C-alpha positions in Angstrom: 0.6 8.5 -51.9 -3.0 7.3 -53.1 -6.0 8.2 -51.9 -9.5 7.3 -52.8 -12.1 9.8 -53.2 -16.0 9.0 -52.2 -16.9 10.0 -55.9 -14.7 6.9 -56.9 -11.7 9.2 -58.5 -8.3 8.7 -57.1 -5.7 10.8 -56.1 -2.2 9.3 -57.0 1.0 11.6 -56.6 -1.4 14.8 -56.7 -2.8 13.8 -59.8 -6.5 13.1 -60.3 -7.6 10.3 -62.1 -10.2 7.9 -62.9 -10.4 4.7 -60.7 -8.9 1.4 -62.4 -11.0 -1.0 -64.3 -12.0 -3.8 -62.0 -12.7 -6.3 -64.9 -10.4 -9.4 -64.7 -10.1 -9.9 -68.2 -9.3 -7.9 -71.6 -11.2 -4.6 -72.2 -14.7 -5.0 -73.4 -15.6 -4.1 -76.9 -18.8 -2.1 -76.5 -19.7 -2.2 -80.1 -19.8 -6.0 -79.9 -23.4 -6.7 -79.9 -22.6 -10.0 -78.3 -21.4 -8.3 -75.2 -24.4 -6.5 -74.5 -26.3 -9.5 -75.1 -24.0 -11.5 -72.5 -24.2 -8.7 -70.3 -27.7 -8.0 -70.1 -28.5 -12.2 -69.7 -26.2 -12.6 -66.9 -27.4 -9.2 -65.2 -31.0 -10.2 -65.5 -30.1 -13.5 -63.4 -27.8 -11.7 -60.9 -25.0 -14.0 -62.0 -21.2 -13.2 -61.2 -20.5 -14.1 -64.8 -21.6 -11.0 -65.8 -18.5 -9.9 -65.0 -16.8 -12.3 -67.6 -18.8 -11.6 -70.5 -15.7 -10.4 -72.8 -13.6 -13.4 -71.2 -16.5 -15.7 -72.7 -16.4 -13.7 -76.3 -12.5 -13.6 -76.2 -12.3 -17.8 -75.7 -15.0 -18.2 -78.5 -13.5 -16.3 -81.0 -10.3 -17.6 -80.0 -11.3 -21.4 -80.1 -13.7 -20.9 -83.2 -16.7 -22.1 -80.6 -20.4 -20.8 -80.8 -20.3 -17.5 -78.7 -23.0 -18.8 -76.5 -21.6 -22.1 -75.8 -19.7 -21.2 -72.8 -21.8 -19.0 -71.0 -24.8 -21.5 -71.5 -22.2 -24.2 -69.8 -21.6 -21.7 -67.0 -25.2 -20.9 -66.5 -26.6 -24.9 -66.6 -23.4 -25.4 -64.3 -23.0 -23.1 -61.7 -26.0 -20.6 -62.7 -23.6 -18.5 -63.8 -21.1 -18.7 -61.0 -24.0 -18.5 -58.0 -22.8 -22.0 -57.4 -19.2 -22.1 -58.5 -16.7 -24.1 -56.8 -13.2 -24.1 -57.0 -13.0 -21.0 -59.4 -14.5 -23.0 -62.2 -17.9 -22.1 -63.3 -18.4 -25.2 -65.4 -19.1 -28.2 -63.3 -15.6 -29.9 -64.9 -14.7 -33.1 -63.5 -18.4 -33.6 -61.4 -17.3 -30.4 -59.5 -13.7 -31.7 -58.6 -11.8 -29.7 -60.9 -10.2 -26.3 -59.7 -9.0 -23.5 -61.5 -6.8 -20.6 -60.6 -9.6 -18.3 -61.3 -12.8 -17.9 -63.2 -11.1 -16.4 -66.2 -8.9 -19.4 -66.0 -11.4 -21.9 -65.9 -13.2 -19.7 -68.9 -10.0 -20.2 -71.3 -9.2 -23.8 -70.0 -12.7 -25.3 -71.1 -12.6 -23.4 -74.1 -9.4 -24.8 -75.0 -10.7 -28.4 -74.1 -13.7 -28.1 -76.0 -11.7 -26.8 -79.2 -8.7 -29.1 -78.8 -9.3 -32.2 -77.1 -9.8 -35.4 -78.7 -12.9 -35.8 -76.9 -14.6 -32.9 -78.1 -12.4 -31.7 -81.3 -14.7 -32.0 -84.7 -17.9 -32.8 -83.2 -20.9 -30.9 -84.1 -23.0 -29.0 -80.7 -25.3 -32.3 -80.0 -22.0 -34.2 -80.0 -20.0 -32.1 -77.9 -22.8 -31.7 -75.3 -23.4 -35.6 -75.0 -19.8 -35.8 -74.1 -19.5 -32.9 -71.7 -22.7 -34.5 -70.1 -24.4 -37.5 -71.0 -27.5 -37.0 -68.8 -30.6 -37.4 -71.4 -31.9 -33.7 -71.2 -28.6 -32.1 -70.9 -27.9 -31.0 -74.5 -31.5 -29.7 -74.9 -31.2 -27.3 -71.6 -27.9 -25.9 -72.9 -29.3 -25.2 -76.3 -32.4 -23.5 -74.4 -30.1 -21.1 -72.6 -28.4 -20.3 -75.9 -31.4 -19.8 -77.2 -32.3 -17.4 -74.3 -28.8 -15.6 -74.9 -29.4 -15.1 -78.5 -31.3 -16.8 -81.2 -28.3 -16.7 -83.2 
C-alpha cells in the first residue's frame, strides 16, 4: 500500500520516505555552476525548460557543444518550452518534427549538431546559419547565450 501525505512524504509498506524525484533526467549536479545559471535563467522567464537544465548540460558534455547553445536554441524556438510542439523544444523541421519527449528532443538535437554532416566541424556562426538562415537568427541566439552566461 502506498499513501502520499500532505507533507509530500510517502508511506509505502509501512516505511516513511521522501517523494520520488520528479526530474525527467539524470540527477542534478548541484556543484556545477552551469546548472544553477540555467535553472535561474529559465526560472526568471517561467520556462518549462527549467526542469531540463541537467539534460541540457548532459547533452552539451556528451556531444562537446557549448553548454549554452541548446538552451538558447530552445529559448529562441519555443521560449524554453512554452510554445513547444510535439515534444520538441527546438522548432526542428519548421515545427513539424516530433519527439518522444522534451528530454529526447534535447538528446536528438545535440546529437545532430555534433554528428550530422550539416553541422559537424563548423564554428558557432556556421552552425547557427545552417540551423536557421534568417539574417538575424545567429545574433539572437548568441545574445541569449550571453544572457545565460558571458562564457
